[in-house]
LUMSE-801557 format. One line per field, with one value per residue (C-alpha): residue number from 1; x, y, z. Coordinates in Angstrom, 3 decimals. Each point is the difference from the previous one (the first is absolute). Example, Ala and Ser with C-alpha at 12.3 -4.5 7.8 and 13.67 -1.06 7.14 Angstrom:
% residues 2
n = c(1, 2)
xx = c(12.300, 1.370)
yy = c(-4.500, 3.440)
zz = c(7.800, -0.660)
***
This chain:
% residues 138
n = c(1, 2, 3, 4, 5, 6, 7, 8, 9, 10, 11, 12, 13, 14, 15, 16, 17, 18, 19, 20, 21, 22, 23, 24, 25, 26, 27, 28, 29, 30, 31, 32, 33, 34, 35, 36, 37, 38, 39, 40, 41, 42, 43, 44, 45, 46, 47, 48, 49, 50, 51, 52, 53, 54, 55, 56, 57, 58, 59, 60, 61, 62, 63, 64, 65, 66, 67, 68, 69, 70, 71, 72, 73, 74, 75, 76, 77, 78, 79, 80, 81, 82, 83, 84, 85, 86, 87, 88, 89, 90, 91, 92, 93, 94, 95, 96, 97, 98, 99, 100, 101, 102, 103, 104, 105, 106, 107, 108, 109, 110, 111, 112, 113, 114, 115, 116, 117, 118, 119, 120, 121, 122, 123, 124, 125, 126, 127, 128, 129, 130, 131, 132, 133, 134, 135, 136, 137, 138)
xx = c(-0.153, 1.447, 0.071, -2.027, 2.484, -0.482, -0.859, 1.428, -2.496, -0.550, 1.735, -3.090, 0.692, -0.979, -3.350, -0.038, -0.374, -3.290, 0.398, 3.068, -0.165, 3.070, -1.952, -2.963, 2.320, 1.858, -3.151, -1.485, 3.277, 0.234, -3.351, 0.346, 3.311, -1.686, -2.812, 2.814, 2.207, -3.107, -0.666, 3.601, -0.179, -3.460, 1.984, 2.816, 2.337, 2.717, 2.884, 0.215, 2.034, -2.257, -3.055, 1.321, 0.839, -3.265, -2.038, 2.158, -0.884, -3.695, -0.527, 2.327, 2.286, -2.858, 0.677, 3.690, -0.060, 3.184, 1.364, -1.456, -3.351, 0.013, 1.294, -1.857, -3.228, 1.319, 0.472, -3.666, -1.260, 2.095, -1.184, -3.389, -0.258, -0.219, 3.673, 2.390, 3.548, 2.486, 3.890, 2.012, 3.506, 1.080, 3.688, 1.139, -2.685, -3.076, -3.153, -3.810, -2.540, -3.393, -3.310, -3.432, -2.085, -3.730, -0.645, 2.259, -1.971, -3.148, 1.595, 0.830, -3.465, -1.564, 2.700, -0.810, -3.587, 0.628, 2.329, -2.531, -2.694, 2.138, 1.380, -3.732, -0.510, 2.904, -1.155, -3.182, 1.272, 2.077, -3.002, -2.301, 2.003, -3.358, -0.181, -2.820, -1.355, 1.103, 3.111, 2.426, 1.285, -3.276)
yy = c(-0.073, 3.659, 2.796, 3.144, 2.724, 3.450, 2.597, 3.291, 2.713, 2.516, 3.343, 2.556, 3.568, 2.573, 1.618, 3.234, 3.112, 1.281, 3.538, 0.570, 2.291, -1.418, -3.080, 1.544, 2.259, -3.258, -1.790, 2.826, 0.519, -3.560, -0.009, 3.279, -1.015, -2.192, 2.786, 2.665, -2.221, -0.325, 3.630, 0.998, -2.333, 1.150, 3.277, -1.394, -3.303, 0.093, -2.079, -1.054, 2.941, 2.570, -1.701, 0.416, 3.350, 0.857, -1.721, 2.127, 3.144, -0.826, -0.696, 3.089, -2.566, -1.973, -3.092, -0.773, -3.381, -1.852, -2.699, -2.827, 1.531, 1.065, -3.061, -2.479, 1.943, 0.634, -3.758, -0.750, 2.649, -1.347, -3.846, 1.549, 1.571, 3.571, 1.343, -1.001, 0.435, 0.631, -0.060, 3.294, 0.858, 3.194, 0.787, -3.472, -1.264, -1.935, 1.070, -1.172, 2.640, -0.806, 0.729, -0.274, -1.757, 0.549, -2.837, 2.092, 3.426, -1.975, -1.334, 3.752, 1.401, -2.913, 1.249, 3.629, -0.837, -2.381, 2.331, 2.920, -1.868, -1.367, 3.848, 0.915, -2.580, 1.308, 3.624, -0.835, -2.113, 2.830, 2.119, -2.359, -2.708, -1.438, -1.145, -0.212, -3.305, -0.999, 0.898, -2.115, -2.089, -0.989)
zz = c(0.074, -0.980, 2.350, -1.327, -0.908, 1.438, -2.572, -0.069, 1.394, -2.780, 0.785, 0.350, -1.397, 2.566, -0.571, -1.708, 2.074, -1.560, 1.952, -1.852, -2.598, -1.742, -0.233, -1.675, -2.251, -1.220, -0.626, -2.155, -1.754, -1.073, -1.328, -1.849, -1.561, -2.689, -0.676, -0.440, -2.347, -2.260, 0.322, -1.205, -2.786, -1.112, -0.795, -1.952, -0.449, 2.579, 1.469, 3.588, 1.146, -1.844, 1.603, 3.599, -0.515, -1.648, 2.735, 2.607, -1.945, -0.367, 3.704, 1.206, 1.407, 2.012, -1.797, -0.933, -1.496, 0.053, -2.452, 2.289, -0.739, -3.639, -1.584, 1.286, -0.487, -3.793, -0.213, 1.137, -2.266, -2.879, 0.733, 0.173, -3.359, 1.774, -1.209, -2.845, 0.176, -2.630, 0.521, -1.180, 0.415, 1.687, 0.399, -0.573, 2.593, -0.650, 1.793, -0.293, -1.127, 1.235, -1.829, 1.390, -2.423, -0.402, 2.491, 2.477, -1.137, 1.046, 3.235, 0.768, -0.688, 2.392, 2.678, -0.193, 0.617, 2.793, 1.758, -0.676, 1.797, 2.950, 0.463, 0.195, 2.697, 1.871, -0.265, 1.142, 2.951, 1.166, 0.139, 1.795, 2.041, 0.934, -3.332, -2.619, -1.336, -3.575, -1.683, -1.928, 3.155, 1.573)
***
């Protein structure tokens, strides 16, 4: 008969501090990064560095996506058919230029409508914390 082996206990992450403004800022910025990447590509094709700078300018520095945010999002967008990429050589260096597809433009239109709806709910919540029935999240 064999003896049961003890399984290591999973290491649990500490619970997030929901009273921390940094927690909410990080959550909001992470969610908005994809939106703003679509937004700047809606204006014109760009490569990764230009996308990051355009997002930063568009948001007055509120959202400053890093390479670790931009390139995974662009890869997801490309796999979903929302952007295409084309390699170009500038000063001897190859870089990818990303262009929004028609599907990407539609995704941006839907994203704008969704963010406008939630923005209105947030504004209403700020005015009346007691809350009203209805809204997008009920």
